[in-house]
C-alpha positions in Angstrom: 0.0 0.0 0.0 1.6 3.3 -1.2 1.5 6.1 1.4 -0.2 9.3 0.3 1.5 12.7 0.3 -0.6 15.1 2.3 -0.4 18.9 2.3 -0.7 20.3 5.8 -2.4 23.7 5.9 -0.8 26.3 8.1 -3.1 29.3 9.0 -2.1 32.7 7.7 0.1 34.7 10.1 1.3 31.5 11.7 4.6 29.7 11.4 3.1 26.3 12.4 -0.3 24.7 13.0 -2.0 23.1 16.0 -5.3 21.3 15.5 -7.6 19.1 17.6 -9.0 16.4 15.4 -12.2 14.8 16.6 -14.2 12.0 15.0 -17.5 10.5 16.1 -16.2 7.0 15.7 -12.8 6.0 14.3 -9.7 7.8 13.0 -9.6 7.9 9.1 -6.6 5.4 9.2 -5.0 7.1 6.2 -1.5 5.8 5.5 0.3 9.1 4.7 3.3 11.3 4.9 4.2 15.0 4.6 7.0 17.5 4.7 6.1 18.7 8.1 7.3 17.3 11.4 4.4 16.1 13.6 3.8 15.9 17.3 0.7 13.9 18.1 -1.1 13.4 21.4 -4.0 10.8 21.4 -6.6 12.4 23.6 -9.3 9.7 23.2 -9.1 6.3 21.4 -7.3 3.1 21.1 -6.0 0.8 18.4 -2.8 0.3 16.4 -0.2 3.0 15.6 1.9 2.4 12.5 5.1 4.5 12.0 7.2 3.3 9.1 7.7 -0.4 9.6 6.8 -0.2 13.3 3.4 -1.3 14.7 2.3 -0.9 18.3 -0.8 -0.6 20.3 -1.9 2.9 21.3 -4.4 4.4 23.8 -5.3 7.8 25.3 -2.1 9.6 26.3 0.0 8.2 23.5 2.5 10.8 22.4 4.8 10.5 19.4 7.1 12.9 17.4 7.3 12.0 13.7 9.9 13.3 11.3 9.3 14.7 7.8 8.3 12.3 5.0 7.9 9.3 7.4 4.6 7.3 6.6 2.3 6.9 9.6 -1.3 6.3 10.6 -3.5 5.4 13.6 -6.1 2.7 13.1 -8.8 1.8 15.5 -9.9 -1.8 16.3 -12.4 -2.6 13.5 -14.4 -5.1 15.5 -15.9 -2.6 17.8 -16.9 1.1 17.9 -14.5 3.2 19.9 -16.8 6.1 20.5 -15.1 9.5 20.0 -11.6 9.5 18.6 -9.6 12.6 19.3 -6.0 13.8 18.8 -4.1 17.1 19.4 -1.6 17.6 16.6 1.2 20.1 15.9 2.7 20.4 12.5 5.8 22.5 11.5 8.3 22.7 8.8 12.0 22.2 9.4 12.7 25.9 8.5 9.6 27.3 10.3 11.9 29.7 12.2 14.1 30.4 9.1 16.6 28.4 7.1 19.6 29.2 9.4 17.9 28.7 12.8 19.0 25.1 13.3 22.5 26.0 12.3 23.0 28.1 15.5 25.4 26.4 17.9 22.8 26.6 20.7 20.4 24.5 18.5 22.8 21.5 18.3 20.7 19.2 20.5 17.4 20.2 18.8 18.9 19.6 15.4 20.0 16.1 16.5 16.4 15.5 17.8 15.0 16.4 14.4 17.4 13.9 12.7 16.4 11.1 15.2 12.7 11.9 14.5 13.0 10.5 11.0 12.6 7.1 12.6 9.6 8.3 14.7 9.9 8.8 18.4 7.7 7.6 21.2 7.7 10.0 24.1 7.5 8.4 27.6 7.0 9.6 31.1 8.2 11.9 32.7 8.9 13.8 29.4 5.4 13.3 28.2 3.9 14.7 31.4 5.9 18.0 30.8 5.0 18.3 27.2 1.2 17.6 27.2 0.3 20.8 29.2 2.5 22.9 26.9 0.7 21.5 23.8 -2.7 22.4 25.4 -1.3 25.9 26.2 -0.3 26.5 22.6 -3.8 25.6 21.6 -5.2 28.7 23.4 -2.2 31.1 23.0 -1.5 33.8 20.4 1.6 35.6 19.1 5.2 35.0 20.0 4.4 33.0 23.1 3.2 30.1 20.8 6.7 29.9 19.3 8.3 30.0 22.7 6.1 27.2 23.9 7.0 25.0 20.9 10.7 25.7 21.3 10.3 24.7 25.0 8.7 21.4 23.9 11.6 20.7 21.5 14.1 21.6 24.2 12.5 19.2 26.6 12.6 16.4 24.0 16.2 17.1 23.1 17.2 16.7 26.8 15.2 13.6 27.3 17.1 10.8 25.5 16.3 8.1 28.1 12.5 8.9 27.8 12.4 8.9 23.9 12.2 5.6 22.0 13.0 5.3 18.3 10.3 3.4 16.5 11.0 2.3 12.9 14.2 0.9 11.6 17.0 2.5 9.6 16.1 0.2 6.7 12.7 1.8 6.3 13.8 5.4 6.1 17.5 5.2 5.2 17.7 7.7 8.0 21.4 7.6 8.8 23.1 10.2 10.9 25.7 11.5 8.5 27.1 14.0 11.1 29.1 11.2 12.7 32.8 10.6 12.2 34.0 9.9 8.6 34.8 6.3 9.5 31.3 5.6 10.5 29.9 7.4 7.5 31.9 5.2 5.2 30.6 2.1 7.0 27.0 3.2 6.8 27.4 4.0 3.1 28.9 0.6 2.5 26.1 -1.2 4.3 23.4 0.8 2.6 24.8 0.1 -0.8 25.5 -3.6 -0.3 23.1 -5.0 2.4 21.3 -7.1 -0.3 24.5 -8.9 -0.8 27.2 -10.2 1.6 28.0 -7.5 4.1 30.1 -9.5 6.6 31.6 -8.0 9.6 35.1 -8.6 8.2 34.3 -6.6 5.1 32.8 -3.7 7.0 35.8 -3.7 9.3 38.0 -3.5 6.2 36.0 -0.4 5.0 36.7 1.2 8.4 40.4 0.2 8.3 40.0 -1.7 11.6 40.4 -5.3 12.8 37.1 -7.2 13.0 37.4 -7.4 16.8 38.1 -3.6 17.2 35.4 -2.7 14.7 32.8 -4.9 16.5 33.4 -2.9 19.7 33.5 0.4 17.9 30.3 -0.2 16.0 28.3 -1.2 19.1 29.5 1.8 21.1 28.5 4.2 18.3 25.2 2.6 17.3 24.1 0.9 20.6 23.6 -2.4 18.8 25.8 -5.1 17.3 26.8 -5.0 13.7 24.9 -8.2 13.0 21.7 -6.8 14.6 22.0 -3.5 12.7 22.2 -5.3 9.3 19.3 -7.6 10.2 17.1 -4.7 11.1 18.1 -2.9 7.9 17.2 -5.9 5.8 13.9 -6.4 7.6 13.1 -2.7 7.3 13.7 -3.0 3.5 11.6 -6.1 3.4 8.7 -4.2 5.0 8.9 -1.6 2.3 8.7 -4.4 -0.4 5.8 -6.1 1.3 3.8 -2.8 1.7 4.8 -0.7 -1.3 5.7 -3.3 -3.9 3.2 -5.9 -2.7 5.8 -8.6 -3.2 5.3 -12.1 -2.0 7.0 -13.1 1.3 9.5 -15.2 -0.6 10.3 -12.4 -3.1 10.8 -9.9 -0.2 13.0 -12.4 1.6 15.5 -12.8 -1.2 15.3 -9.2 -2.4 16.2 -7.9 1.0 19.3 -10.1 1.2 18.2 -13.2 3.1 19.3 -16.6 1.7 16.9 -18.7 3.8 13.1 -18.2 4.1 12.9 -19.9 7.5 15.5 -17.5 8.9 13.8 -14.6 7.3 10.4 -15.5 8.9 12.1 -15.9 12.3 14.0 -12.6 12.2 10.9 -10.8 10.8 8.7 -11.9 13.7 11.4 -11.2 16.3 11.7 -7.6 15.1 8.1 -6.8 14.2 6.2 -9.3 16.5 4.3 -10.4 13.4 4.8 -12.9 10.6 5.5 -11.3 7.2 2.1 -12.3 5.9 0.2 -10.9 8.8 2.3 -7.7 8.6 1.5 -7.3 4.9 -2.2 -8.0 5.6 -2.4 -5.5 8.4 -0.9 -2.7 6.2 -3.2 -3.7 3.3 -6.3 -2.8 5.3 -7.9 0.2 3.6 
């Protein structure tokens, strides 16, 4: 299922938008993306939240920050009426405060936050408890104070690493942090260009001009996961795209994403997504 490009309307004389969307029954469930960054608070409702290749249950109080051009949707349980479904949503462009604002030295952490959001971020307590009142305050505030409140939200998020959880995989968005050291950039590029083939640890270590043992330690420190796990997640993320957007069969997606064994592919897919490939494809195919 191809995601739809949506144009978000920003009111005149405003640099960003905040809207309270309320539906008598269910959210529209539209699989979509847009240029704007999005901060969404679920006020009322429950169901499944899909961000890139990540699927998770949501309920009232769910708070996520979604980067630009990342497909996402919220879908209610179809077997029962959920009553009123309501969400409070902020949308803003990367340059809503000017093209050079994020280049300021003081904005380093916020810029890093924006880069991380390309994988979608789930905001947990106690950060969420600080942010929700600020969102509600923006809703009833005018003028420059609105901008200050939004900056305050971004500041809180940028200082809350341990309470912010990345959702979808690198493989779905190709969202790689190219501000890292040149060595890691070369390794990332090598993996991205070759993950459908053999990208053994020894070959990646050679790209980094390191021994396999030293590279293994280096990679885990820099990415917070083992090299093998990183490559597997990348392949599964790519397989998710093939299953959703290209509507490939499970076997085709398996081999196209670099797996040589269908049984191993099914096992790794379920470990990462908590669903079988077929069930994952079927869930995303729901209109």
